[in-house]
Structure formats: structure tokens, C-alpha cells
C-alpha positions in Angstrom: 127.1 68.9 -76.4 129.0 66.2 -74.5 132.2 64.5 -75.6 132.2 60.7 -75.9 134.7 60.6 -73.1 132.1 62.2 -70.8 129.5 59.5 -71.4 131.1 56.9 -69.2 131.2 54.2 -71.9 134.1 51.8 -71.7 135.5 49.5 -74.3 135.0 45.8 -73.8 138.3 44.6 -72.2 137.7 41.2 -73.8 137.2 42.6 -77.3 139.4 41.0 -80.0 142.1 43.2 -81.4 144.5 43.3 -84.3 144.3 43.1 -88.0 142.4 40.4 -89.8 144.6 37.6 -91.1 143.7 34.9 -93.6 143.9 31.4 -92.0 145.9 30.1 -95.0 148.8 32.4 -94.0 148.9 30.5 -90.6 149.2 27.0 -91.9 152.1 25.0 -90.4 153.3 28.1 -88.4 153.4 28.3 -84.7 150.9 30.8 -83.3 149.6 31.7 -79.8 145.9 31.2 -79.4 144.5 33.6 -76.8 140.8 33.4 -77.2 137.9 32.4 -79.5 134.2 32.7 -80.0 131.7 30.7 -82.0 128.7 32.2 -83.6 126.2 31.3 -86.3 127.4 32.4 -89.7 125.5 35.3 -91.2 126.1 33.9 -94.7 125.2 30.2 -94.4 124.3 27.5 -92.0 127.9 26.9 -90.9 129.6 28.2 -87.8 131.7 31.4 -87.8 134.8 30.9 -85.7 136.6 34.0 -84.6 140.1 33.3 -83.1 142.3 35.8 -81.3 145.9 34.9 -82.1 149.4 36.3 -81.7 151.7 35.7 -84.7 155.1 37.2 -85.2 154.6 39.2 -82.0 151.5 40.9 -83.3 147.8 40.3 -82.4 145.5 39.2 -85.2 141.9 38.1 -85.7 141.2 35.1 -87.8 137.8 34.1 -89.1 136.9 30.7 -90.5 134.0 28.3 -90.8 135.8 25.2 -89.6 133.5 23.1 -87.4 136.5 20.9 -86.6 138.6 23.8 -85.2 135.6 25.0 -83.3 135.1 21.6 -81.7 138.8 21.3 -80.8 138.8 24.8 -79.2 135.7 24.0 -77.2 137.5 21.1 -75.6 140.3 23.4 -74.2 139.7 24.5 -70.7 139.6 28.4 -70.5 142.3 28.3 -67.8 144.7 26.8 -70.4 144.6 29.9 -72.6 146.8 31.2 -74.1 148.6 28.2 -75.7 150.8 27.6 -78.7 149.7 25.5 -81.7 150.0 25.1 -85.4 147.0 25.0 -87.7 147.2 22.3 -90.3 145.1 21.7 -93.4 144.4 18.0 -93.4 142.3 16.1 -95.9 139.3 16.1 -93.5 139.7 19.8 -92.7 141.7 22.1 -90.4 143.2 20.8 -87.2 145.5 21.9 -84.4 148.8 20.3 -83.5 
């Protein structure tokens, strides 16, 4: 029987890493945003935004359904990643500052 290491399968170097963190713990705190992806939610008709962040010198993954955050991140040129930002909970939804 072969060992997994002999199968020649490599991990995706662009895979998100770190522990999941609730977006509410990030409000009004400076974070580094390294990457993101937008998919259709498996639970409803909203988007599922996955954000790779660095907070307190540790990598984390944050999931949310904020269309506004997804739209903002789509406007950032990929060459400008990573960047620093704060996530704020405004009356109209989440935003970046």
C-alpha cells in the first residue's frame, strides 16, 4: 500500500489558512487583508465571502455574507494585496476604511 506522500499530490499554495474568526471580533481593528474569494452561499441566495486576513500576527479566515464587502474587495486590484484596513459596521452594512 502506498503512503499519501508517494502519490505526488501537493497542497494548493493559495489555500486559505488559519483559524476561523468571527467578523464581529474584527470591527474597528486594523487587519491585513491578504486574499478573498466570493462564492454562492450554500444556505441561502446571498454571497459567501471568504477573507484571508492577518490579525495580531496570526492568519485567520473570516466568512460573511456581506455583499457590500464583496463589492469593495472586487474593486481592489490583485497587485495591491495585501493591504491594511478596518472593517466597520455601518447602518447600511459592513464597510472597509
